C-alpha positions in Angstrom: -22.9 -15.4 -48.2 -21.6 -17.1 -51.2 -23.4 -20.2 -50.6 -26.7 -18.3 -50.1 -26.5 -16.6 -53.3 -25.9 -20.2 -54.8 -28.6 -21.8 -53.3 -31.2 -19.2 -54.4 -29.8 -19.2 -58.2 -29.8 -23.0 -57.9 -33.8 -22.5 -56.9 -34.2 -20.0 -59.3 -32.9 -22.4 -62.0 -35.3 -25.4 -61.2 -38.2 -23.9 -63.2 -41.3 -22.0 -62.9 -44.6 -23.5 -61.8 -46.5 -21.3 -64.3 -45.2 -19.5 -67.8 -42.8 -16.7 -67.2 -44.5 -13.9 -69.1 -42.9 -10.9 -71.1 -44.5 -8.7 -68.0 -42.6 -10.8 -65.4 -39.1 -10.4 -67.3 -39.8 -6.8 -67.8 -40.8 -6.4 -64.0 -37.6 -8.5 -63.0 -35.2 -6.5 -65.2 -36.7 -3.3 -63.7 -36.3 -4.5 -60.1 -32.4 -5.3 -61.0 -32.4 -2.1 -62.7 -33.7 -0.2 -59.2 -31.3 -2.5 -57.0 -28.4 -1.3 -59.3 -29.3 2.5 -58.7 -29.8 1.8 -55.0 -26.6 0.2 -54.8 -24.8 3.4 -56.7 -26.5 5.8 -54.4 -25.1 3.8 -51.2 -21.6 3.1 -52.6 -20.5 6.3 -54.2 -18.1 8.4 -52.6 -19.7 10.5 -50.0 -22.9 8.2 -50.1 -25.0 6.7 -47.7 -22.3 4.3 -46.2 -19.7 7.2 -46.0 -22.1 9.4 -43.8 -23.3 6.4 -41.3 -26.6 7.1 -42.3 -28.2 3.9 -43.4 -28.1 0.8 -40.9 -28.9 -2.5 -42.5 -29.0 -6.0 -40.5 -26.5 -7.7 -42.8 -24.2 -4.7 -43.8 -24.4 -3.3 -40.2 -24.0 0.4 -39.6 -21.9 2.3 -41.9 -21.2 -0.8 -43.8 -19.1 -2.3 -41.1 -20.0 -6.0 -41.8 -19.8 -6.2 -45.4 -20.2 -4.7 -48.7 -23.3 -3.3 -50.1 -22.5 -5.2 -53.4 -22.6 -8.6 -51.6 -26.4 -7.6 -50.3 -27.2 -6.4 -53.9 -26.4 -9.6 -55.1 -28.2 -11.6 -52.6 -31.1 -9.5 -52.8 -31.3 -10.0 -56.6 -31.0 -13.8 -56.3 -33.2 -14.3 -53.8 -35.8 -12.2 -55.6 -35.3 -14.0 -58.5 -35.7 -17.5 -56.6 -39.0 -16.3 -54.7 -40.4 -14.8 -58.2 -39.6 -18.4 -60.0 -41.4 -20.0 -57.3 -44.7 -18.2 -57.4 -47.6 -18.9 -59.5 -48.3 -16.4 -62.0 -50.8 -14.5 -60.4 -49.0 -14.0 -57.2 -45.7 -13.4 -59.2 -46.8 -10.5 -60.9 -48.1 -9.0 -57.1 -44.6 -10.1 -55.8 -42.7 -8.3 -58.7 -44.8 -5.0 -58.7 -44.7 -4.5 -55.1 -40.9 -5.2 -54.7 -40.4 -3.0 -57.6 -42.3 -0.2 -56.0 -40.6 -0.4 -52.6 -37.2 -0.3 -53.9 -38.1 2.8 -56.3 -39.5 4.2 -53.3 -36.1 3.8 -51.7 -34.4 5.3 -54.3 -36.7 8.6 -54.1 -36.3 8.8 -50.3 -32.4 8.5 -51.0 -32.7 11.2 -53.8 -34.3 13.6 -51.2 -31.6 12.6 -48.5 -29.2 14.2 -51.2 -27.7 11.1 -52.6 -28.8 11.8 -56.1 -30.0 9.9 -58.8 -27.2 8.8 -61.6 -25.5 12.0 -60.8 -28.4 14.5 -60.5 -28.9 15.9 -56.9 -25.6 14.8 -55.6 -24.1 17.0 -52.7 
């Protein structure tokens, strides 16, 4: 997994086909923040992996195959690599949709009782 993360980061460092705008930077930072919140909901004591309610193809049921931290780092690196490789028009769409999907997951976790930054915890 370390090799995949390193490869994704190396690809991201190769440069962008178009200009990286302030909006792109803000969306990328917001996506990273939502990943951090999703990780917190998953990894907190009594969180999703402790209850065995989330299945992930890489982490496995109940986090049996690996830690959520590695998946979050991999997701962040791959997301950055893809966003970097896309032209501006498609980058904005990709970043916006990714932010929406991740934000929805945080809300779904919150509704399931996993809280949001300390609110709504069981």
